[in-house]
N, C-alpha and C positions, 0 to 999 in steps of 0.2 A: 199827117199825110196818110191817106189810105193805101193799102197794099194792092197793087194791080193783080188781076187774075192770073196772068202769066207767071208771076213770081210765086203766087200762092200754089199753083199747080206744080211748079218746079220744086217747091219745098215739100209738098206732099209726096211727090215721086221719090225724092231723095230720102225722106224718112222711111218710105216703104222699102227702099233698097238697103237700108241699114246704115246710111251715112250718119255720122254723129252730129249733134246739134251745132257745135261750134264750127265744124267744117261746112255745114249747110249755110250758116250765117255768113261766113267768109265768102263762100262761093256765090251766094245770091246777093250779098251786099246789104244785109239787114242785121238787126240786133238779134242776139241769141234768144232773148225774151220773145221776140216776134216769131221766131221759128217754133218755140214751145207753144205759143198761143195758136198758131196755125195747125200744128199737129194735134193739139187738144181739141180744136174745133172740128177736125176731121176724124176724131175718135181714134187717133193713133198714139202709140207710146214709144218711147225710145228704149232700146235694149240696154238695160243697166248692167248686164254681165261684164261688159268691158270695163265699166267704171269700178265695179267691185273687184275685178281681177287687178286693175291698176292700183287700187288702194291697198290690196293685200301685198302686191309686189313692192310698193313704196314702204310699207311697214316692215317687210322683210329686209329690204335694203338698209333702212334706218337701224334696225337691230344689228345687222352685220357691221355697220359703221361704228356703232357704240361699242361693240365687242372689240373691234380692231383698235379703237382709241384707248379703251381700257387696257389692252395688252401693251400698247406703246407706252402708256403712262406707267404701268407697272415695271416695264423694262427700264425706263428712265429712273424711277425711284430705286430700283435694285442697284443700278450703276452708281447712283449717288451714295447709297448706303455702303457699297464696297469702297468707294473713294474715302468716305469718312472713316471707315475702320482702318484704312492704311495710312492715314495722316493724323497722327496723334496731336500735332501742333495746329491742326486746322481750327480756325476760330468759329466754326459753325458750318451750317449747310451751304452757305454761299461759297466758301472756300472749297468745299468738297465738290461742289457743282461746277467749279472752274470759273466762278464769277469773282473778279478781283474786288477785294475789300480795301478801303482806305486804311492806311496805317494809323494807329492810335495817336491822338494829339498829345503832345507833352505840354504840361502846364508851364507857363513862364514863371520863373522864380525871381523874386525880388532880392536885390543885393543890399 
């Protein structure tokens, strides 16, 4: 289906205003690929600075989440180590971590 001239003009105007590709596509009711093609045919380009800034922010947020997760894991391990050192009868890490362990099975003796 061919794109009518009104939609084409609308897309070009929005690109010139600095509206993002996906926003234009939603607004006009066409695929993002169509928006890119119309912009390219008109000799226009999208401002990639917002995309770059968003990617940098996302990477920074991911790094902060990894650091927070590492700190929580370290805290949990330190707590478990302390519980192990205080319980000489503990049968292993599960007991120190507060996880119940089944009692050892006794072998049946024959008479």
